[in-house]
N, C-alpha and C positions, 0 to 999 in steps of 0.2 A: 832677625832674631835669634834666639838664646833657647836650646831647649835642650833640658837637664834629662838624660835618662838614669832610674836607679832603684833599686830595689828598694821594696817601701817595709816596712815597719811598723809596728804597732805603734807610735806617735802620729802615724798617718792617716789613725783610721778614721778620724772623727770628717776628714777631708775626702776621703776612700770611699766614705758611705754616702756622700754627696753626691759624688760622681755616681757611681755604683746605683745609685737610685734614678738620677737624672736616666741615665741612657734605660735603665727597664720603663721609666715614666713614657721617654720619648720616643724607643725602637720596641715596643710592645712586642712585634713580631718578628725578632732577632735572638731574644734572647729565651731558655726555659724555661726563668724565672718569675714570677712577677713582683708587681715593683708593690702591688697587695701585702706577697708575702714578706717579704726582705724590708719591708718600713717597720716589721714586728721582730725585724733582727734586732739581737742587742748589741751595743757596742764593743762591750768587753770579746764575743764571738768573733767579730769583724777582726778587731785585733790581733786575734790567737791566732786568725788566719791569714795573715800577713809576714808575719815573722818565716825570714826563707830558713828553707831545712836543706841545708846543704846534699844536690845530687839527690834531690828529694822534689822537692817545690818553692816555686818562687812568685812572687805578684809583683814586677814592675811598672813602675809609672815614670809617666813624661809629665814635665816641668817646665812650662813657658812661663817666662816672667815669674819663677816662684810660686806659680798656681799650679795644682794635676787638673791636666787636661786629658789627659787618657793612661790606661790601665791595662794590661793583659797578666793572665796568670797562668802557670805550668803545672803541671802534676804528674808527676811520674808514677806510671802501677806499683802497685805495693809486690803482687802476688811475683814467687820465684820465677814463673813459666811466663810473663809477661812484665817485668824488669827493665826489658830492654826500650817499651814501650812509653809515650807521657802525652798527656794531652793537653791541648790550649784552652783555655776555657774564660769568659768573662772577659771580654773583649772590648774597649769602646773609649770611641776621641769624641771629645763635646765638639760639640757643631763648631763654636767659634776657632777651632783649632785647627780643623781640618782642610785639605788641601794646604796642608805645609808640611808634608811629610813625617808628620808625627806615629799613624802608624808604622809606613814603614821602617824608621827607625825603632821605636818598638817592637816591632817583629825580629828584627834585623839583631837588636841587642839579645832578645828571649834565645832565639837561635845560636847566636855565640855561647851564649850561659849553658843551654843543653847539648851543644856540642862537646864543651868542657867537662863534661860528666861523663866518668869511665862507665861502657858497657849502655850507655844509650844510643839508642838505633833509629829510631823513629820517632815523628811527634805529628798525632793527629787531629781533627776537630773536624766540627759540626758546623755549619753556615746555614744559615736559612736560604732558600732561593730567593726571599724578597732582598737581600744586600749585596747587591752588586758591585758597591765598592770594594765590601772586605773580601769579596769572593775575587775582584782582581786582583788587589793584596797578597791574597795567600799564591795566586796560580804565578804572580811575579817573583816569587819567592820559591819558587820551582814545589808549590802544593801539587798532587795532582788527584782529581776525582778517582774513589774508587767504589760509589754508591750512592745510593742515592734511599731517604730513608723517606716513604710517602707519610703524611699526616704527623711528624714528626712534633709539631706542637696542633692547640687547638687552643684561637684567642677570640672569644667573643665568637663562636661560634664559626670560625675561619679556620681550616683545615691550611696549615703551611708546610710545606717539603723542606725537608735539611741535606744538603748534600754533605759528605764523609769526603774528607780528603786525609789526604798522608803525604807526608816528607821523608822521604833516608835521610838520615843524617850522616851518613857512611858513604853516599852514593852521588 
């Protein structure tokens, strides 16, 4: 098994779009964005969001035999008083790649990227309580729960709570 982890670029936009849309369709309770909304996203906008901005944002992709099978994005807060924080979003591993450490490798690489950013001290995320594998992954990497957002999502009349998690990069 040969898994390559790298920062995605605008040239990966079409493949990323297919992966992300697949995630939104397969796991609607896991994401704040709906597949219906994402289908309307122009490919140019997807491409513009993929380029790495040093110390500010990155989307890492996992490639298995050359095919994009997983991705996650880290975005640093912009405010002067909150630049020590970043948020992890848009995490997804395609079903055929699950159980092959793809999420673990992606998250480890993303945290390495974050730790190399001067002044970045913590990463936070929210994860649906329905996503037990994702919650295990984050806990294994040292994230801890600091809160619960009741009814974070409402999907087809179903309320979904989110756990709020944080990882101190300097601790």
